[in-house]
C-alpha positions, 0 to 999 in steps of 0.5 A: 327220891321223887322225879320232881327232885332237882338235885346237885352233884358235887365234884367230889361225889362225881370223882368218887363214882369212877367217871369216864367220857362217852359219846365222843366226849360229849357226856360223862358216864359214872356210877350213881351216888344217889342210889349207890350203883356200883355195877353199871354206870347209869349216871349220864352228865351232859358236859355242855349243860352240866345236867345229869340223870340216872337211868336206873333210879331217875335222879336228875339235876345239875352239877355244883359247878354248873349251878355256881356259874349260873348264879354268877352269870345271873348276878347283877353285872354278871356276864350272861351267855347268848340265849341259844344255849340249853335252858333249865327245864323247870325255869327256862333260864340259860345254864352255863356250860360244864367244861371242867375236865376230869380231875388229873391224878393227885401228884405224889408227895415230895420229901419234906427234906433231903436228909430224911434217909440219913435221919431215919437210919440214925433213929433206927440204930438208936431204938434197941435198948432205948426208952422207945423200946420200953414204951413199945413193950408197955403198949404190947408191941414187940421190937421185931414188929416195929423194926420191920416197919422201920420205926426208930427212936429220937433220943432227947436233943436229937429230934429233927424239929428242935422246937418240938423236942421232948425230954424222954425222946420220940418214937419215929415212924416213917411216912412213905408212898407205896413205892417205899420212898420216904417223904416225912417222919412222925415222932410220938412223944414217949410217955403215957398220955397223962404224962405228955402234954397234948400239944407235944404228943404228936409231931410231923416234920413240916411238909407233905405226908405219906402213910405208915407202912404204905408198901402194904398197898401194893404187896401182901395177902388178904384184905388191906387194913386201914387205920388212922394212927401208927400205933393202931397199925403196929397193934394190928400187925402184932395181932397177925395182920401185916397188910396194914397202913396208917393214914395219919388221919382219915383225911389223908386217904388217897384213892390213887394209891389204892387203885389195885386194892380189892378188899378193905377192912376199916379199923378206925376209932370207935368214937362217933367221929371215927364211925362217921369217917369209916361210913363215908370212906366205905361209901366211896370204896363201894362206888369204886367197886371194892369190898369193904368190912369194918371193925365195930366198936365191940371189936375194941372191947370198950376201948377207943381204938385198936391200939388201946384194945391190943394193949389191954388184951381184948382186941378181936378182929375176926375173919374176912367174910367169905365170898358167896357163890354168885351167878355170872353178873355179865355176858355177851352184851348183857349185864345183871344189876341190882335196882334199888328203885325197882327192888329186884335184879334186872338185866340190862342188854345192848339190844334185843339179840343180847337180851336173848342171851341173858339169864332167864327169870329176870325182867330185861331192858335194852339200851333203847328202852333205857333211853326212852325211860330217861327222866321218868319218875321212880313211880312211873318206872315201877309201873312200867316194870310191873307191866313188863314183868306181867307180859314180858313186853318190849317198850316202844315209847314213853309219853311224859305227863305233859305230852299225854295231856297235850294229846288228849 
């Protein structure tokens, strides 16, 4: 990443980096998505101009919204702001004000219909001894595991979505939120894939969705297993991992619901799309300070997902990686962070007194020094760092290339 780069920060990237307001509300501070910071909010966004810069890696640019507003104002007939605003540092053009507030928490889903609890109770009573129970057995799922999670069975002619009825009935899975409130129902047509038309295989009642076994988000021991399908979740529960949720598709993930979850195991499909999805989900999880592990394709023994691997008797989950002993990462006025730009751990200190209390053996930067280095290229940062490591000096002033040229 070059100091000449003029990057764009999207709203989704910003919201994934746990933004907070600072300096009296004039700026936003967040973890940096460009070098994967999750220990220090080194990214600073000016709310007036939309300009951002990272004190750690040197990345800089503008928010996507600021650029869009600037394009609209420069378009023919567009309204231009008075020329007393801040200007684009490389083009000398006025940029728009960035005024969008931090996104409010997403609203909880509403129940798709009023009679959901009565419907589910009816389906739950119909499961024992049904074609649904036989289908569960063929997929290696004990009845006790299914009933504990509220699974039911809609016999032919009883599914709540008549246009989607199926001749052998449907296994019914409850959609809930973490509090256990029922918000929807999912029906999986009973029968092997080759016997059920793909268009009829899956059916969710019209309305908003929740998770299957969403209560696992707030209770349970050990890491939270996250998968896409309800049968994947049942397979992991049958394998001895009760703290498992199914999101009914990776796009349904809600970070608001996982605020208190500290460890995640991503058990997504072994195909290319599933592997891309877990990488993106893992990136956002790490930016939120969570620890992440995943089930690689090898865990499924050549099968597509956890459900197929469990039915074939080859699912291998393993154990959560043990926590390694770590030295204290922070203290009174100082913090120890990993700098990808510099390639080593450094200390960020509030001031010179805090720097004296920091661990020895690391190059230390005070808040004043970080401000002086804002906007420097990664190469310039590395040169300054090499000098500090050599002489343990304190940074007093940094001249830009333009200033140095002008003063020569």
